[in-house]
Backbone as JSON Lines, residues from 0, in Angstrom:
{"i":0,"aa":"X","n":[56.77,114.59,140.88],"ca":[57.39,115.2,139.89],"c":[58.56,115.64,139.7]}
{"i":1,"aa":"X","n":[59.43,115.44,138.47],"ca":[60.61,116.17,138.43],"c":[60.38,117.82,138.13]}
{"i":2,"aa":"X","n":[61.64,118.32,138.12],"ca":[61.8,119.74,137.86],"c":[61.46,120.17,136.57]}
{"i":3,"aa":"X","n":[61.13,119.21,135.4],"ca":[61.02,119.78,133.87],"c":[59.24,119.15,134.14]}
{"i":4,"aa":"X","n":[58.87,118.57,134.95],"ca":[57.32,118.44,134.84],"c":[56.4,119.28,135.46]}
{"i":5,"aa":"X","n":[57.32,120.54,135.84],"ca":[56.39,121.74,135.9],"c":[55.53,122.28,134.83]}
{"i":6,"aa":"X","n":[55.94,121.6,133.84],"ca":[55.63,122.22,132.6],"c":[54.11,121.48,131.98]}
{"i":7,"aa":"X","n":[53.59,120.64,132.87],"ca":[52.64,119.75,132.39],"c":[51.54,120.68,133.22]}
{"i":8,"aa":"X","n":[51.32,121.0,134.53],"ca":[50.94,121.77,134.85],"c":[50.53,123.14,134.36]}
{"i":9,"aa":"X","n":[51.62,123.85,134.08],"ca":[51.76,125.06,133.44],"c":[50.9,125.06,132.06]}
{"i":10,"aa":"X","n":[51.02,123.91,131.18],"ca":[50.73,123.87,129.95],"c":[48.68,124.1,130.32]}
{"i":11,"aa":"X","n":[48.39,122.99,131.04],"ca":[46.92,123.04,131.29],"c":[46.3,124.13,131.79]}
{"i":12,"aa":"X","n":[47.08,125.03,132.73],"ca":[46.57,126.49,133.04],"c":[46.62,127.07,131.83]}
{"i":13,"aa":"X","n":[47.4,127.45,131.18],"ca":[47.73,128.14,129.66],"c":[46.41,127.61,128.8]}
{"i":14,"aa":"X","n":[46.4,126.45,128.81],"ca":[45.46,126.06,127.92],"c":[44.08,126.36,128.34]}
{"i":15,"aa":"X","n":[43.59,126.16,129.76],"ca":[42.39,126.74,130.38],"c":[42.03,127.76,130.32]}
{"i":16,"aa":"X","n":[43.34,128.84,130.31],"ca":[43.17,130.43,130.27],"c":[42.55,130.94,128.66]}
{"i":17,"aa":"X","n":[42.89,130.04,128.0],"ca":[42.7,130.37,126.37],"c":[43.61,130.94,125.75]}
{"i":18,"aa":"X","n":[44.85,130.78,126.24],"ca":[45.94,131.25,125.83],"c":[45.88,130.9,124.18]}
{"i":19,"aa":"X","n":[46.11,131.65,123.09],"ca":[46.48,130.97,121.99],"c":[47.63,131.53,121.48]}
{"i":20,"aa":"X","n":[48.54,132.43,122.01],"ca":[49.78,132.77,121.16],"c":[50.77,132.88,122.38]}
{"i":21,"aa":"X","n":[51.88,131.91,122.22],"ca":[52.95,132.14,123.29],"c":[54.07,133.0,122.56]}
{"i":22,"aa":"X","n":[54.31,133.72,122.8],"ca":[55.61,134.47,122.27],"c":[56.78,134.2,123.38]}
{"i":23,"aa":"X","n":[57.82,133.69,122.55],"ca":[59.02,133.7,123.76],"c":[60.42,133.93,122.87]}
{"i":24,"aa":"X","n":[61.3,134.33,123.5],"ca":[62.69,134.06,123.59],"c":[63.16,132.57,123.58]}
{"i":25,"aa":"X","n":[63.76,131.98,122.75],"ca":[64.04,130.63,123.03],"c":[65.33,130.54,124.32]}
{"i":26,"aa":"X","n":[64.89,129.19,125.57],"ca":[65.8,129.11,126.68],"c":[65.5,127.75,126.88]}
{"i":27,"aa":"X","n":[66.65,127.66,127.29],"ca":[66.32,125.91,128.27],"c":[65.65,125.56,128.88]}
{"i":28,"aa":"X","n":[65.49,126.58,130.02],"ca":[64.29,126.48,130.91],"c":[62.82,126.3,130.66]}
{"i":29,"aa":"X","n":[62.76,127.18,129.11],"ca":[61.27,126.63,128.67],"c":[61.23,125.76,127.74]}
{"i":30,"aa":"X","n":[62.36,125.25,127.62],"ca":[62.13,124.07,126.67],"c":[61.12,122.82,126.97]}
{"i":31,"aa":"X","n":[60.57,122.45,128.03],"ca":[59.68,121.25,128.34],"c":[58.11,121.99,128.06]}
{"i":32,"aa":"X","n":[58.16,123.51,128.23],"ca":[56.79,124.12,128.11],"c":[56.82,124.58,126.64]}
{"i":33,"aa":"X","n":[57.77,125.05,126.2],"ca":[57.68,125.32,124.78],"c":[57.05,123.86,123.96]}
{"i":34,"aa":"X","n":[58.12,122.73,124.21],"ca":[57.62,121.32,123.57],"c":[56.14,121.0,123.38]}
{"i":35,"aa":"X","n":[55.54,121.39,125.04],"ca":[54.06,120.84,125.15],"c":[53.21,121.71,124.42]}
{"i":36,"aa":"X","n":[53.45,123.02,124.69],"ca":[52.52,124.2,124.09],"c":[52.83,124.02,122.53]}
{"i":37,"aa":"X","n":[53.49,123.4,121.97],"ca":[53.89,123.05,120.59],"c":[53.12,122.35,119.85]}
{"i":38,"aa":"X","n":[52.79,121.05,120.46],"ca":[52.08,120.38,120.21],"c":[50.58,120.14,120.39]}
{"i":39,"aa":"X","n":[50.38,121.6,121.19],"ca":[48.63,121.86,121.16],"c":[48.53,122.47,120.09]}
{"i":40,"aa":"X","n":[47.47,121.86,119.02],"ca":[47.05,123.08,117.93],"c":[46.42,124.04,118.44]}
{"i":41,"aa":"X","n":[45.93,124.51,119.49],"ca":[45.27,125.39,119.8],"c":[46.26,126.85,120.11]}
{"i":42,"aa":"X","n":[47.56,126.46,120.45],"ca":[48.44,127.47,120.55],"c":[49.84,127.77,119.88]}
{"i":43,"aa":"X","n":[49.68,128.84,119.17],"ca":[50.63,129.29,118.26],"c":[52.0,129.62,119.05]}
{"i":44,"aa":"X","n":[53.09,128.85,118.95],"ca":[54.13,129.68,119.04],"c":[54.85,130.71,118.06]}
{"i":45,"aa":"X","n":[55.49,131.9,118.69],"ca":[56.12,132.71,118.08],"c":[57.42,133.22,118.56]}
{"i":46,"aa":"X","n":[58.56,132.72,117.64],"ca":[59.97,133.07,118.24],"c":[59.83,134.7,118.24]}
{"i":47,"aa":"X","n":[60.56,135.08,119.34],"ca":[61.08,136.6,118.95],"c":[62.59,136.81,119.26]}
{"i":48,"aa":"X","n":[62.9,137.49,118.3],"ca":[64.35,138.22,118.07],"c":[64.68,138.62,119.59]}
{"i":49,"aa":"X","n":[63.81,139.63,120.21],"ca":[64.24,140.51,121.19],"c":[62.88,140.13,122.17]}
{"i":50,"aa":"X","n":[63.2,140.27,123.45],"ca":[61.98,140.34,124.38],"c":[60.85,141.87,124.17]}
{"i":51,"aa":"X","n":[61.54,142.65,123.58],"ca":[60.88,143.68,123.49],"c":[59.6,143.69,122.32]}
{"i":52,"aa":"X","n":[59.84,142.94,121.69],"ca":[58.94,142.06,120.48],"c":[57.61,141.91,121.47]}
{"i":53,"aa":"X","n":[57.58,141.35,122.52],"ca":[56.78,140.78,123.09],"c":[55.36,141.53,123.51]}
{"i":54,"aa":"X","n":[55.57,142.63,124.33],"ca":[54.4,143.49,124.44],"c":[53.57,144.21,123.28]}
{"i":55,"aa":"X","n":[54.3,144.24,122.22],"ca":[53.47,144.92,121.2],"c":[52.93,144.16,120.2]}
{"i":56,"aa":"X","n":[53.59,143.17,120.39],"ca":[52.86,141.41,119.67],"c":[51.52,140.98,120.25]}
{"i":57,"aa":"X","n":[51.54,141.1,122.12],"ca":[50.45,140.82,122.77],"c":[49.81,141.81,122.7]}
{"i":58,"aa":"X","n":[49.58,142.88,122.73],"ca":[48.99,144.02,122.71],"c":[47.7,143.8,121.5]}
{"i":59,"aa":"X","n":[48.75,143.62,120.4],"ca":[47.85,143.29,118.8],"c":[47.05,142.33,119.08]}
{"i":60,"aa":"X","n":[47.61,141.14,119.17],"ca":[46.77,139.86,119.38],"c":[45.52,140.01,120.13]}
{"i":61,"aa":"X","n":[45.89,140.66,121.43],"ca":[44.69,141.22,122.71],"c":[43.86,141.28,121.87]}
{"i":62,"aa":"X","n":[44.02,142.75,121.24],"ca":[43.03,143.54,120.28],"c":[42.46,143.08,119.51]}
{"i":63,"aa":"X","n":[43.13,141.93,118.73],"ca":[42.32,140.91,117.63],"c":[41.44,139.84,118.71]}
{"i":64,"aa":"X","n":[41.6,139.58,119.93],"ca":[40.75,138.61,120.31],"c":[41.24,137.34,120.75]}
{"i":65,"aa":"X","n":[42.87,137.79,120.65],"ca":[43.53,136.28,121.01],"c":[44.48,136.61,122.26]}
{"i":66,"aa":"X","n":[44.3,135.95,123.34],"ca":[45.06,135.93,124.32],"c":[46.22,135.4,124.42]}
{"i":67,"aa":"X","n":[47.22,136.07,124.8],"ca":[48.21,135.74,124.59],"c":[49.67,135.72,125.79]}
{"i":68,"aa":"X","n":[50.81,135.21,125.63],"ca":[51.33,134.85,127.11],"c":[52.95,134.99,126.53]}
{"i":69,"aa":"X","n":[54.1,135.87,127.18],"ca":[55.25,136.12,127.06],"c":[56.16,135.3,127.82]}
{"i":70,"aa":"X","n":[57.19,134.4,127.26],"ca":[57.83,133.73,127.87],"c":[59.57,134.11,127.36]}
{"i":71,"aa":"X","n":[60.35,134.14,128.64],"ca":[61.74,134.35,128.45],"c":[62.56,134.36,129.89]}
{"i":72,"aa":"X","n":[63.67,134.45,129.56],"ca":[64.86,134.13,130.69],"c":[65.08,135.51,131.56]}
{"i":73,"aa":"X","n":[65.3,135.59,132.62],"ca":[65.43,136.77,133.34],"c":[66.52,137.57,132.8]}
{"i":74,"aa":"X","n":[67.51,137.01,132.5],"ca":[68.92,138.31,131.53],"c":[67.8,138.85,130.19]}
{"i":75,"aa":"X","n":[66.74,138.79,129.63],"ca":[65.87,139.2,128.98],"c":[64.75,140.34,129.41]}
{"i":76,"aa":"X","n":[64.84,140.66,130.75],"ca":[64.04,141.45,131.32],"c":[64.59,142.58,131.17]}
{"i":77,"aa":"X","n":[65.72,142.51,130.95],"ca":[66.22,144.05,130.98],"c":[65.78,144.65,129.26]}
{"i":78,"aa":"X","n":[65.66,144.08,128.75],"ca":[65.08,144.41,127.36],"c":[63.93,144.6,127.02]}
{"i":79,"aa":"X","n":[63.19,144.04,128.36],"ca":[61.84,144.5,127.94],"c":[61.41,145.5,129.06]}
{"i":80,"aa":"X","n":[61.87,146.3,129.7],"ca":[61.66,147.36,130.46],"c":[60.54,148.16,129.92]}
{"i":81,"aa":"X","n":[61.22,148.83,129.1],"ca":[60.64,149.98,128.37],"c":[59.31,149.72,127.49]}
{"i":82,"aa":"X","n":[59.51,148.76,127.21],"ca":[58.0,148.38,126.58],"c":[57.06,148.05,127.25]}
{"i":83,"aa":"X","n":[57.21,147.68,128.67],"ca":[56.4,147.57,129.81],"c":[55.26,148.64,129.94]}
{"i":84,"aa":"X","n":[55.61,149.79,129.46],"ca":[54.97,151.16,129.39],"c":[53.76,150.87,128.41]}
{"i":85,"aa":"X","n":[53.29,150.27,127.41],"ca":[52.75,150.06,126.39],"c":[51.65,149.48,127.21]}
{"i":86,"aa":"X","n":[51.81,148.39,127.58],"ca":[50.54,147.88,128.6],"c":[50.16,148.32,129.67]}
{"i":87,"aa":"X","n":[51.1,149.38,130.7],"ca":[51.02,149.73,131.52],"c":[49.65,151.11,131.01]}
{"i":88,"aa":"X","n":[50.01,151.56,129.87],"ca":[49.22,153.05,129.73],"c":[47.67,152.42,128.8]}
{"i":89,"aa":"X","n":[48.28,151.35,127.84],"ca":[47.14,150.93,127.02],"c":[46.19,150.29,127.99]}
{"i":90,"aa":"X","n":[46.77,149.56,129.33],"ca":[45.64,148.6,130.26],"c":[45.68,147.29,129.45]}
{"i":91,"aa":"X","n":[46.71,146.52,128.66],"ca":[46.48,145.4,128.01],"c":[47.13,144.07,128.95]}
{"i":92,"aa":"X","n":[46.23,143.28,129.22],"ca":[47.08,142.29,130.18],"c":[48.3,142.11,129.46]}
{"i":93,"aa":"X","n":[49.13,141.66,130.34],"ca":[50.37,141.2,129.94],"c":[50.96,140.04,131.03]}
{"i":94,"aa":"X","n":[50.78,138.73,130.34],"ca":[51.1,137.71,131.29],"c":[52.43,137.33,130.77]}
{"i":95,"aa":"X","n":[53.42,137.46,131.72],"ca":[55.08,137.21,131.46],"c":[55.5,136.01,132.37]}
{"i":96,"aa":"X","n":[56.09,135.0,131.82],"ca":[56.62,133.9,132.47],"c":[58.43,133.93,132.45]}
{"i":97,"aa":"X","n":[58.74,134.08,133.48],"ca":[60.32,134.34,133.2],"c":[61.1,133.16,134.03]}
{"i":98,"aa":"X","n":[62.15,132.54,133.47],"ca":[62.69,131.58,133.91],"c":[63.96,132.4,134.56]}
{"i":99,"aa":"X","n":[63.75,132.16,135.56],"ca":[65.37,133.08,136.38],"c":[66.92,132.17,136.25]}
{"i":100,"aa":"X","n":[67.43,133.11,136.41],"ca":[68.71,132.68,136.38],"c":[69.4,133.71,137.52]}
{"i":101,"aa":"X","n":[70.73,133.39,138.07],"ca":[71.36,134.14,139.08],"c":[70.92,134.02,140.4]}
{"i":102,"aa":"X","n":[70.18,132.78,140.78],"ca":[69.76,132.46,142.05],"c":[70.73,131.3,142.43]}
{"i":103,"aa":"X","n":[69.73,129.92,142.72],"ca":[70.56,128.98,143.64],"c":[71.15,128.43,142.56]}
{"i":104,"aa":"X","n":[72.52,127.73,142.87],"ca":[73.14,127.26,142.34],"c":[74.16,127.89,140.97]}
{"i":105,"aa":"X","n":[73.56,129.25,140.76],"ca":[74.42,129.58,139.8],"c":[75.8,129.43,139.67]}
{"i":106,"aa":"X","n":[76.2,129.5,138.2],"ca":[77.64,129.51,137.94],"c":[78.46,130.3,137.11]}
{"i":107,"aa":"X","n":[77.17,131.02,136.58],"ca":[77.79,132.19,135.48],"c":[77.42,133.47,135.96]}
{"i":108,"aa":"X","n":[79.09,133.92,136.29],"ca":[78.69,135.35,137.12],"c":[78.05,136.51,135.96]}
{"i":109,"aa":"X","n":[77.5,136.47,134.89],"ca":[77.2,137.34,134.21],"c":[75.77,137.33,134.74]}
{"i":110,"aa":"X","n":[75.19,136.19,134.9],"ca":[74.07,136.01,135.08],"c":[73.26,136.59,136.52]}
{"i":111,"aa":"X","n":[74.05,136.73,137.55],"ca":[73.85,136.98,138.86],"c":[73.16,138.18,139.14]}
{"i":112,"aa":"X","n":[73.56,139.37,138.6],"ca":[73.23,140.77,138.31],"c":[72.06,141.04,138.14]}
{"i":113,"aa":"X","n":[71.59,140.54,136.78],"ca":[69.98,140.78,136.29],"c":[68.75,139.76,137.01]}
{"i":114,"aa":"X","n":[69.6,138.76,137.45],"ca":[68.69,137.79,137.92],"c":[68.41,138.33,139.34]}
{"i":115,"aa":"X","n":[69.1,138.87,139.83],"ca":[68.82,139.57,141.27],"c":[68.02,140.68,141.09]}
{"i":116,"aa":"X","n":[67.98,141.11,140.39],"ca":[67.32,142.44,139.83],"c":[66.07,142.25,139.51]}
{"i":117,"aa":"X","n":[65.62,141.6,138.92],"ca":[64.61,140.95,138.12],"c":[63.01,141.44,139.37]}
{"i":118,"aa":"X","n":[63.01,140.85,140.32],"ca":[61.52,140.88,141.1],"c":[61.63,142.86,141.4]}
{"i":119,"aa":"X","n":[62.78,143.48,141.75],"ca":[62.68,144.53,141.92],"c":[62.38,145.49,141.08]}
{"i":120,"aa":"X","n":[63.22,145.26,139.48],"ca":[62.74,145.69,138.46],"c":[61.12,145.76,137.84]}
{"i":121,"aa":"X","n":[60.76,144.67,138.04],"ca":[59.48,144.31,137.49],"c":[58.51,144.96,138.34]}
{"i":122,"aa":"X","n":[58.5,144.71,140.05],"ca":[57.75,145.64,140.73],"c":[57.92,146.88,140.48]}
{"i":123,"aa":"X","n":[58.66,147.54,140.34],"ca":[58.77,149.07,139.74],"c":[58.02,149.53,138.62]}
{"i":124,"aa":"X","n":[58.12,148.5,137.68],"ca":[56.87,148.88,136.66],"c":[55.52,148.34,136.61]}
{"i":125,"aa":"X","n":[55.22,148.34,137.67],"ca":[53.7,147.79,138.19],"c":[53.39,146.61,137.81]}
{"i":126,"aa":"X","n":[54.3,145.61,137.47],"ca":[54.19,144.12,137.16],"c":[54.07,143.3,138.52]}
{"i":127,"aa":"X","n":[52.42,142.8,138.81],"ca":[52.45,141.65,140.0],"c":[53.16,140.66,139.92]}
{"i":128,"aa":"X","n":[53.59,140.46,141.0],"ca":[54.9,138.97,140.73],"c":[54.21,138.05,141.71]}
{"i":129,"aa":"X","n":[54.57,136.64,140.77],"ca":[54.11,135.48,141.52],"c":[55.32,134.63,141.19]}
{"i":130,"aa":"X","n":[55.39,133.58,142.23],"ca":[56.53,132.53,142.16],"c":[56.5,131.49,142.21]}
{"i":131,"aa":"X","n":[57.06,131.07,141.19],"ca":[56.97,129.31,141.13],"c":[58.19,128.54,141.38]}
{"i":132,"aa":"X","n":[58.07,127.83,142.54],"ca":[59.46,126.99,142.99],"c":[59.17,125.56,143.14]}
{"i":133,"aa":"X","n":[57.59,125.51,142.92],"ca":[58.06,123.65,143.18],"c":[56.81,123.43,141.99]}
{"i":134,"aa":"X","n":[57.16,122.3,141.17],"ca":[56.54,121.63,140.04],"c":[55.18,121.56,140.59]}
{"i":135,"aa":"X","n":[54.82,121.22,141.8],"ca":[53.34,120.63,141.63],"c":[52.19,121.81,141.94]}
{"i":136,"aa":"X","n":[52.74,123.2,142.04],"ca":[52.22,124.41,142.61],"c":[51.96,125.23,141.1]}
{"i":137,"aa":"X","n":[52.64,124.42,140.04],"ca":[52.69,125.23,138.79],"c":[51.26,125.63,137.92]}
{"i":138,"aa":"X","n":[50.79,124.61,138.05],"ca":[49.12,124.65,137.47],"c":[48.31,125.93,138.45]}
{"i":139,"aa":"X","n":[48.27,125.9,139.58],"ca":[47.81,126.53,140.41],"c":[48.14,128.08,140.26]}
{"i":140,"aa":"X","n":[49.67,128.36,140.31],"ca":[50.27,129.49,140.34],"c":[49.87,130.1,139.02]}
{"i":141,"aa":"X","n":[49.95,129.41,137.54],"ca":[49.63,129.9,136.48],"c":[47.95,130.3,136.42]}
{"i":142,"aa":"X","n":[47.24,129.4,137.14],"ca":[45.96,129.87,136.9],"c":[45.78,131.23,137.76]}
{"i":143,"aa":"X","n":[46.45,131.49,139.0],"ca":[45.97,132.74,139.67],"c":[46.64,133.8,139.11]}
{"i":144,"aa":"X","n":[47.97,133.76,138.46],"ca":[48.4,134.75,137.7],"c":[47.69,135.2,136.27]}
{"i":145,"aa":"X","n":[47.4,133.81,135.35],"ca":[46.77,134.59,134.2],"c":[44.95,134.75,134.39]}
{"i":146,"aa":"X","n":[44.54,134.29,135.76],"ca":[43.44,134.94,135.9],"c":[43.27,136.4,136.36]}
{"i":147,"aa":"X","n":[44.21,137.0,137.22],"ca":[44.7,138.31,137.51],"c":[44.87,139.16,136.21]}
{"i":148,"aa":"X","n":[46.16,138.66,135.36],"ca":[46.25,139.48,134.24],"c":[44.98,139.58,133.11]}
{"i":149,"aa":"X","n":[44.35,138.58,132.93],"ca":[42.96,138.77,131.91],"c":[41.8,139.18,132.53]}
{"i":150,"aa":"X","n":[41.64,138.98,133.68],"ca":[40.56,139.5,134.59],"c":[40.38,140.66,134.87]}
{"i":151,"aa":"X","n":[41.42,141.18,135.17],"ca":[42.05,142.59,135.79],"c":[42.76,143.44,134.92]}
{"i":152,"aa":"X","n":[43.31,142.82,133.44],"ca":[43.74,143.56,132.64],"c":[45.3,144.24,133.3]}
{"i":153,"aa":"X","n":[45.91,143.49,134.04],"ca":[47.12,143.68,134.36],"c":[48.41,143.15,133.9]}
{"i":154,"aa":"X","n":[49.51,143.6,134.67],"ca":[50.9,142.93,133.91],"c":[51.09,141.76,135.0]}
{"i":155,"aa":"X","n":[51.53,140.81,134.64],"ca":[51.83,139.98,135.81],"c":[53.17,139.3,135.45]}
{"i":156,"aa":"X","n":[53.94,138.47,136.37],"ca":[54.84,138.02,135.75],"c":[54.65,136.57,136.77]}
{"i":157,"aa":"X","n":[55.11,135.35,136.24],"ca":[55.51,134.18,137.07],"c":[56.98,134.2,136.98]}
{"i":158,"aa":"X","n":[57.86,133.98,138.36],"ca":[58.98,133.88,138.09],"c":[59.15,132.38,138.23]}
{"i":159,"aa":"X","n":[59.86,131.64,137.57],"ca":[60.17,130.24,137.73],"c":[61.53,130.1,137.95]}
{"i":160,"aa":"X","n":[61.48,130.07,139.73],"ca":[62.6,130.09,140.03],"c":[63.65,128.94,139.96]}
{"i":161,"aa":"X","n":[64.8,129.44,139.83],"ca":[66.16,128.26,139.59],"c":[66.16,126.9,140.19]}
{"i":162,"aa":"X","n":[65.87,127.13,141.3],"ca":[65.74,126.03,142.21],"c":[64.93,124.89,141.48]}
{"i":163,"aa":"X","n":[63.88,125.45,140.74],"ca":[63.02,124.23,139.91],"c":[63.45,124.01,139.16]}
{"i":164,"aa":"X","n":[64.34,124.73,138.43],"ca":[64.63,124.26,136.81],"c":[65.53,123.63,137.19]}
{"i":165,"aa":"X","n":[66.77,124.03,138.06],"ca":[67.95,123.27,138.03],"c":[68.9,124.4,137.72]}
{"i":166,"aa":"X","n":[70.17,124.24,138.34],"ca":[71.42,125.19,138.01],"c":[71.92,124.51,136.9]}
{"i":167,"aa":"X","n":[72.52,125.3,135.61],"ca":[73.25,125.1,134.42],"c":[74.39,124.92,134.67]}
{"i":168,"aa":"X","n":[75.3,123.94,134.57],"ca":[76.74,123.94,135.08],"c":[77.83,124.25,133.91]}
{"i":169,"aa":"X","n":[78.84,125.28,134.24],"ca":[79.5,125.54,133.44],"c":[80.8,125.25,133.96]}
{"i":170,"aa":"X","n":[81.82,124.99,133.25],"ca":[83.13,125.14,133.89],"c":[84.09,126.43,133.19]}
{"i":171,"aa":"X","n":[84.13,127.56,134.03],"ca":[84.85,128.86,133.78],"c":[86.29,128.62,133.56]}
{"i":172,"aa":"X","n":[86.35,129.34,132.53],"ca":[87.84,129.1,132.07],"c":[88.65,130.5,132.59]}
{"i":173,"aa":"X","n":[89.58,130.22,133.25],"ca":[90.54,131.04,134.11],"c":[91.52,131.28,132.99]}
{"i":174,"aa":"X","n":[91.75,132.73,133.04],"ca":[93.04,133.17,132.51],"c":[94.04,133.08,133.21]}
{"i":175,"aa":"X","n":[94.93,132.87,133.0],"ca":[96.1,132.69,133.7],"c":[97.23,134.15,133.84]}
{"i":176,"aa":"X","n":[97.37,134.27,134.86],"ca":[98.25,135.59,135.0],"c":[99.79,135.29,134.96]}
{"i":177,"aa":"X","n":[100.51,135.93,134.17],"ca":[101.73,135.46,133.93],"c":[102.43,136.17,135.49]}
């Protein structure tokens, strides 16, 4: 399995969990999964302008009988933090799929601080954490995380590690100093 093949197992787990709504902020690391889910007539993709919209949308969907999943990049977790209170206080299940940056092979220094903080920030908010590092584990990891989220009405996050996704290559522009 190549790095992008994680999406096949993830999609099977998402479909098996009965996810009907996948709210997302577009991200290159999510592209293979979004493409698969977009071809699945049972799953509706909803693009978000900002991660903060996700918990409210998914709480409303849950109350209407539609299980959902929020997918975003680690840099967007900072936008999400305040809205996690809605799920915590309301006891709405909130599964989150986070594609990580700022880890293995990162070349964009702006991604490092938030990428490094994501696990601690989510844990501090009461989110149960799962880690996805190998493509062949995608289905099992998502099964476990989604089962916990919906079975126990918990907030859970699956952190899709950068080593699995591959590091983006950048050529940093350097300012010349006179």
